C-alpha positions in Angstrom: 26.0 126.8 -66.4 23.7 129.3 -64.8 23.2 130.7 -67.9 20.4 132.4 -70.4 19.7 129.2 -72.0 19.4 127.4 -68.6 17.0 129.6 -67.2 15.3 129.7 -70.6 14.5 126.4 -70.0 13.6 126.3 -66.7 11.1 129.2 -67.1 9.3 127.5 -70.4 8.6 124.2 -68.2 7.9 126.8 -65.3 5.5 129.3 -66.6 4.2 126.8 -69.2 5.2 128.8 -72.6 7.7 126.9 -75.1 8.1 130.1 -77.3 9.4 132.1 -74.3 12.8 133.4 -74.6 15.3 135.1 -72.2 16.8 138.4 -73.7 19.4 138.8 -70.4 20.7 137.7 -67.2 22.7 139.5 -64.4 24.1 137.7 -61.7 25.3 139.0 -58.0 26.2 137.3 -54.9 23.3 136.3 -52.8 25.5 136.2 -49.3 27.8 138.6 -47.4 31.0 137.9 -45.6 29.7 135.7 -42.2 26.6 134.7 -43.6 27.4 131.0 -42.8 25.4 129.5 -45.5 26.3 125.9 -46.4 25.4 126.7 -50.0 26.7 129.5 -52.7 23.8 131.5 -53.0 23.3 133.6 -56.6 21.1 136.4 -57.3 19.6 136.4 -60.6 17.7 139.5 -62.8 16.1 137.2 -66.0 15.0 139.7 -68.4 12.3 137.4 -70.5 10.1 137.3 -73.6 7.1 135.4 -73.6 5.1 133.8 -76.4 2.2 136.2 -75.7 3.3 139.2 -74.9 5.8 142.5 -76.6 6.8 143.5 -73.9 9.5 141.9 -71.8 9.2 141.3 -68.5 11.8 140.6 -65.1 12.0 139.0 -62.4 14.2 137.8 -59.9 15.7 134.6 -58.8 18.1 132.8 -56.2 20.2 130.1 -57.1 21.2 128.0 -53.9 24.2 125.7 -55.1 26.5 122.9 -53.8 29.9 124.1 -52.9 31.2 122.1 -55.6 34.1 124.3 -56.0 35.4 124.0 -52.0 36.6 120.1 -52.1 37.0 120.7 -48.3 33.6 121.7 -47.3 32.0 119.7 -50.3 33.0 116.3 -48.7 32.1 117.8 -45.2 28.5 118.2 -46.7 28.7 115.4 -48.8 28.8 113.3 -45.2 25.2 114.7 -44.5 24.1 114.1 -47.0 22.4 118.0 -46.7 21.7 118.8 -50.2 19.7 115.8 -51.5 17.4 115.9 -48.3 16.8 120.2 -48.7 16.2 119.8 -52.7 13.9 116.5 -51.6 12.0 119.1 -48.8 11.9 121.7 -51.7 10.5 119.6 -54.6 8.1 117.2 -52.6 7.4 118.2 -49.1 6.7 121.5 -49.0 4.4 122.3 -51.3 2.5 119.3 -49.3 2.8 121.4 -46.5 1.8 124.3 -48.3 -1.3 122.5 -49.9 -2.7 121.2 -46.0 -2.2 125.0 -45.2 -4.4 126.3 -47.9 -6.9 123.4 -47.1 -8.1 125.3 -43.6 -7.8 128.9 -45.6 -4.2 129.5 -44.3 -2.0 131.2 -47.0 1.0 132.5 -44.7 4.3 132.1 -46.8 6.6 130.0 -44.8 8.9 129.6 -47.8 9.3 130.6 -50.8 8.3 129.4 -54.1 10.3 127.1 -56.1 10.6 127.7 -59.3 13.2 124.5 -60.3 14.7 121.6 -58.2 18.5 120.5 -60.2 19.3 116.7 -58.5 22.2 116.4 -61.1 24.0 119.5 -59.9 22.5 119.5 -56.8 20.6 123.4 -57.0 17.7 125.0 -56.4 16.3 127.9 -57.9 13.8 129.9 -56.0 11.7 133.5 -56.3 13.7 136.1 -55.2 12.0 137.4 -51.5 14.0 140.4 -51.4 11.8 141.8 -54.1 8.9 141.5 -51.6 10.8 143.3 -49.3 11.2 140.3 -47.1 14.6 140.7 -45.1 17.3 138.7 -43.0 17.4 139.7 -39.8 20.2 141.1 -38.3 21.9 138.2 -36.1 24.3 140.8 -34.5 21.4 142.8 -33.7 19.2 140.1 -32.6 15.4 140.1 -33.0 13.5 142.2 -31.3 10.3 141.0 -29.4 7.8 141.0 -32.5 10.3 139.6 -34.9 10.7 136.8 -31.9 6.7 136.3 -32.1 6.3 136.0 -35.7 9.0 133.3 -36.4 7.8 131.4 -33.1 4.4 131.7 -35.1 5.5 130.9 -38.4 7.9 128.3 -36.8 5.2 126.5 -34.9 2.8 126.1 -38.3 5.3 124.9 -40.1 6.0 122.4 -37.3 1.8 121.5 -37.0 1.6 121.0 -40.7 4.9 118.9 -41.2 3.2 117.0 -38.0 -0.7 116.3 -39.8 1.3 115.1 -43.2 3.4 112.7 -41.2 0.3 111.4 -40.1 -1.7 111.3 -43.4 1.4 109.5 -44.9 3.3 108.2 -42.6 7.1 108.3 -42.8 7.0 110.3 -45.9 9.5 112.4 -43.1 12.2 109.5 -43.2 14.1 110.5 -45.8 14.8 114.0 -44.0 15.9 112.7 -40.6 19.8 112.9 -40.0 20.7 116.8 -39.6 24.2 117.6 -37.9 23.8 115.8 -34.4 24.1 112.0 -34.9 25.9 109.8 -32.8 27.9 108.2 -36.2 29.4 111.5 -37.3 30.8 114.0 -34.8 32.6 116.8 -36.7 29.9 119.4 -36.1 29.9 118.4 -31.9 32.6 121.1 -30.8 30.4 123.5 -32.7 27.1 122.9 -31.0 29.0 122.6 -27.6 30.5 126.2 -28.2 27.2 127.4 -28.5 25.2 125.5 -25.9 28.1 127.0 -23.4 27.1 130.3 -24.8 23.8 130.2 -24.7 23.9 129.1 -21.1 
């Protein structure tokens, strides 16, 4: 369903251009073996013509979709309501957090720009950050000190912004609580115990 017509619809809305026409899309896998994502990531190069332009543009996106084709993983993830909470986070919470940072003149990028959130298909369309030369750190090689400092600085900013948002709008984060560590579902308990032992 990630077709030219689908991208045309969401780009017309995103760019506020009802005459926009998608002329071509190409896709490739957004992950490699061992990346350990709980979603399917697909990269897209989308070529389109805006109604006020004669020359076509191309932009790059990532579609993050549920494991709808794998019933085992799908049933596991559904118990944790992962996809729904993530979509709420990207559609509502993160834009409000970004606005809080802008209030204090901070335009630091903490997350990819969201193009579209599709609750019906459990999908999120983001900008592809690799175009801006962002990279995922090598989990085998680990972070060096400067990368670790950058990560912790951004994480601290993320948590501080969420705390301010929660003060201004009490209970806004309530629907996002849960995660994989919970008393009512111990599916991931062996994983976390093993990881803690390795870290210790």
